[in-house]
N, C-alpha and C positions, 0 to 999 in steps of 0.2 A: 542500413539506416545510418544516417550521419551521427557521429558522436555528439553528445550533448555539449561537450566543451566547445565545439565549433560555433555554438550560438554566442558565446562571449568572444567575439571576433574583433579584428582590427577595425572593421566597419562600425561596429557598435562603439568602440572606444572613440572613434572620430565623431560619431553622432553625439555621444556624451560630451565630448569636448566642445562641440558646436553649441550645445545648450548651456553649458557652463559659461561659455564666452558671452552669451546674451545676458546673463544674470550676475556676472561678477565683474567688478572694476579691476583693471590691471591684471587680468587673467592671462597667463603665459601659455597659450594653447599648444605651441610647439613643444615646450618642455614637458607639459602634461602628457601629451601623446607619446613622446619619446620614452619617458620613464616607464610607461606601461608596456609599450610595444617591444621594448628591448628584450623582455623575458616572457611575454605572453605566450608565444608559440611553444615554449618548453614545458608549460604547466598543464595540469589537469583541471577539471571543472571548478572544484572548490577553490583551488589555488589561484585560478584566474580571477574568480570573483573577489577573493581576498585581496589580491594585488590591486584591482581596480578600485575596491572600496578604500584601501589604505591611501592610495594616491589622491582619490577624490576627497577624502576626509582632510587631507593636508591643505587643499586649496579652498575649502569652504570657510565661511566666517566662523569665528570661535563661539560666539554667543548662540545658544540653542535656538532661540526664536529666529534669528537671521539664518542660521544653518538650515533649519527645517523649512524656512520660507523659500530658500533657493531650491531645495529638493522638491517641494510641492509645485513650484513654478515650472520645474522641468517635466512634470508628469504630462503624459499625452491627454489631450482634452476628451478623447473618446474612450470611455470605460465600458466594462462589462461585455467585451466582445470575446471572440474565440481565444482559446489558450495560446495558440501559435501566433498571435499577433506580434508584429515587429515594431521596433522604434523607428521613427522617421523625423523629418524636419519639424513636425508639429509637436513632438514630445517623446518621452521615454515610456516604454511599456514592455510586456513580455519578459524576456530574459534579462533585459536591462534593469528590472526591479531587483534582481538577485544581489548585485553589489550595492545598489542604493539602499536596500533593506538592511544590509550589514552596517552601513553608515549609521542608520537610525539606532540599531542595537548598540553599536560602539559608544554612542554618546548620549543615549536617551534613557538609560536604566534608572536614572534618578528622577525622571519625570514621566510617570506612566501615562497620564492623561494626554499630554502633547504627543508622546510617541505612538500611542494607540490611535489617536486621531489621524496621524499621518499614515500609519500602517494600514488602517482601514481603507484609505484612498489608494494606497499602493496595491493592496490585494485585489482591487477591482480591475487592475491592469495586468495582473499575473497571479501571484500568490504571496502571502506573507506568512505561510505556515511555519517556516523555519525561524523567522524573526521574532514571533511572539513567544517562542519557547524560553529564551533567557529571562523574560519577564515572569513567565509562569514559574520558572525555577527560583527566582528571587523572592517573589511574593505571590503565591498561588491564589490566595483568597482575593487579593486586590485585582489581579489580572482577570480572574473569572467573573468578578463583579462587573468589570468593564465590558467583557465579551458577552455575558449572558443575554442582554437585550438584543444582541445582534441576530438571535435566532429568528427574528421576525423582520429582518432588514429586507428592503426591496431587492438588494443585489444578491444574486445567486452566489457570487464569489465571497461575499462577506458571510453569508450563512454557512457556506462550506468551510470557511476559515474557523468557525466556532468548533466544528467537529475535527477537522484535519489538524489544526494547530495544536489541539489539546490531546492528540493521540499519545498514549504512553510510550509507544515504541515506533514512532514515525521513522520509516527508512530515510537515511541520510541526515536525520535530525538528531539533536541531542536528546538523550533519554530523560524523560521526566520521572525521576525516581519516586517522588511522592505519589504520583498517580499510578505508577507501577505497583506500589505497595497498597494503595487504597484508591481505586478508580471511582468510588461512589460520588465524588463531587461533580463529575461530568455526566453522570447518568441522567439528571434532569434535562441537560442540554440535548442529549441524544433522544430522549423521550420527545422533546419538542420538535425535533427535526426528522423523526422517523417517517412521517408522511409528507415530507416536503414535496412540492410539485415537480422538482427537478431531480432526475436520476443522478446527476453530478453530486448533489448533496447526499442523497440516500446511499450512494456508493461509499462515500466517505464515512457515513455512520456505520455501515457494515464493516468497513476496514477497521474502524475504531473499536468496535466490539470484538473483532478478531484479535486485535492487540490485547484486549483485556482477557480474552480466553486463554492466552498463553500463561497467565498467572492466576486467574480466578475462573476456572471453567464452570464451576457450579453457579456462579453469579450470572454468567452469560446464558447458561441453560435455563435458569429461572426467568431471565429477561425474555428469552426466546419463547418460552411457554406462554408468558403473559402477552407478548406482542402477536403471537399467532392466533389468538382468540379473535374471531371476527375480522381476520386480516384479509385485505384485498390482494390481488396478484402482485402489486408493486411491493407491498410490505412483506409478503411471503418470500419474494425474491431477495429482498434485503436480508431477511433473517437467515435464509438458506446460505447466502454468501457470507454472512457474519459467522455462521457456525461451520463453515467448510472444514476447518482444521479439526474441530471437535467431532464432526461426523466421520472424518477419515480415521480418527483415533478410536472411534467406537465408544465415545463417552456416553454412558448409559442414560443419564438424565437428559442430554441433548436429543438423543434418539427418541426417547419417550415423548419429548416435546413435539416431535414431528410425527407421532403416532407409530413409531417403529419399535415393536416389541421384540424380545429375544426370539430368534427363529425356531420353529419346530419343524425339523426336516432331517432327512438323510441325504448325505452328499457322497457321490462317487467321483473321485478325482482330486485334484486336477489330473487329467490324462494328457500327457505331453505327446504331441505328434512329431515334434522335432527334438529328438534326444540330444542331437549335436547341432549347435547353431553357429555357423561362421559369422564373424563380426561383419555387420552390414546387412545381414539377413534378419528374419523375423522368428521369434519364438511362437510356436503354435500349441494351443492346449484347449481342452474342453472339459465340461463338467456335466453331471446329471443330478438334478435336484428332485427329491420326492417329498411332498408335504406329508407330515405326520400329525397335522393339526386338524381339529374339527371345524376350524373357522378359516375364512379367507385371510391370507397374510399379505401385508405390504412389505416388500423386501428391497433393500438397497444393496447391490453387489459391488464390491471393490475387489481388486486383486493386488497382491503384493509380489513384487519381484525382489528376491533377496540377492542383491548384487555382492560379488566378492570385492573386498577392499584390499588395499596394499598389504595389510598384515595377515591376510588370509581369512579373516572373519567375514561373516555375511551381514549385510546391512539392508533391511527392508525399505522399499519405497512403495507407497500406496498410489494406485491408479484407479480412477473411476471406471466402472464397467457399465452397469445398467440398473434400471429399476423395473420391478415387475410385481404383479399380483399373482399369488399362488393359491389356487383353490384347494379345498380338502382332498387329499389323495392324488393331486395332480403331479405328473412327472414332466419335467422340462429339461431338455438338452440344449446346452449353449456352447458355442465355440468362439475362440478369440485368437487374434494374432497381436504380438507386441514387437514392434521393430526395435532392433538393437543397432543403432547407428550413431555416428558422431554427434554429440551435443556439447555445448559449452559448459554445462553445469555438472558434467560427470566424466570421470576417468574410468575406463573399463579395464578389468584384469581377467585374463583367461582362467579357465578352470571350472570347477563345479559351482553352479548357481542354483537357485530354486524359485519356485512360484507357489503361492498359497492363496486362499480366498478369505475375504472378510465380508460377512453377511449380517447386516444390522448390528455391527460392532463385534460380532463373534467370529473367531478365526477357525477355519476349516482347512484340512489337508496340507500336504507339503510334498512337492514333487521336484526332483532334481533334474538338471540338464547341464550339458557342457558347452561353455562358450569358447570358441577357438579364435584367438587373436592372430592377425597377420604377422 
């Protein structure tokens, strides 16, 4: 996949220059392009956006109304299209919104109304989820008061911005410390968006709740239990995605919200079929479950691979396995393979590793195997 930074390309810089040339008197297009392109290729994504924003900010009018007027005039006339839309001769959209949004944040923090009006238009052509965050950080109540009515906006991108822009721990975005400490101000917004007709919005609501779960798991479990009552398939999918981390952790109140009670069973295993695993091969193991309950049980099975770290300690990583219904006295045998091959998110170390089970949040078993590195 092409690196994101390549979207902030020399072609985009030249496109921006063309639109600035249309709306600015005495604009030195050659100097504008040269100042950016001299260093653009050496920079990563955020640094590229920052450079383009800084140079663009220098050539725009000083007055906020005139400055914002030029930025608005540069916007592409076609809004609310696919996320991967590109800027062209008609106007700027897509990745071009990233540096232009920075310009709004740089100069607009003293005028929330004008800034949010422009950011609302920008988000229809990409997203302003990063740009609204400095405003939330400066005056959370004021920013939320402006954004709250947007939950019913006709634009799917605007509705999503309400959820995504206010996420406490948005990846790549500044952390909203007040909302990390107390997320309750955004809960009414999520409540209003939980049954949005667009999955794009519902997915954002789920990710927002997953953010909250990192600091307030009981609050998310309580919300999940309430939302699951009379939930349709779309809402149930949202809640399950929102609670994915809590389910993996075996958070009791969350599991209860999904009707998952402490398991009543006997487990044999894990029984490892590959005691020695060469790097690049797969770990094989199996288990046998015997129900000791008088009632049918709904079970969610995960397995944990305890990988060896550089200091020799073991660090568990949870992986999804399966869901099943276990009848009273029923015996079930299951087998699984887990490939141990190169991935960008993990460094492997040879030696003793282990595998265990987690069923409805309760841990079972612990069996070791040897990983042989080349």
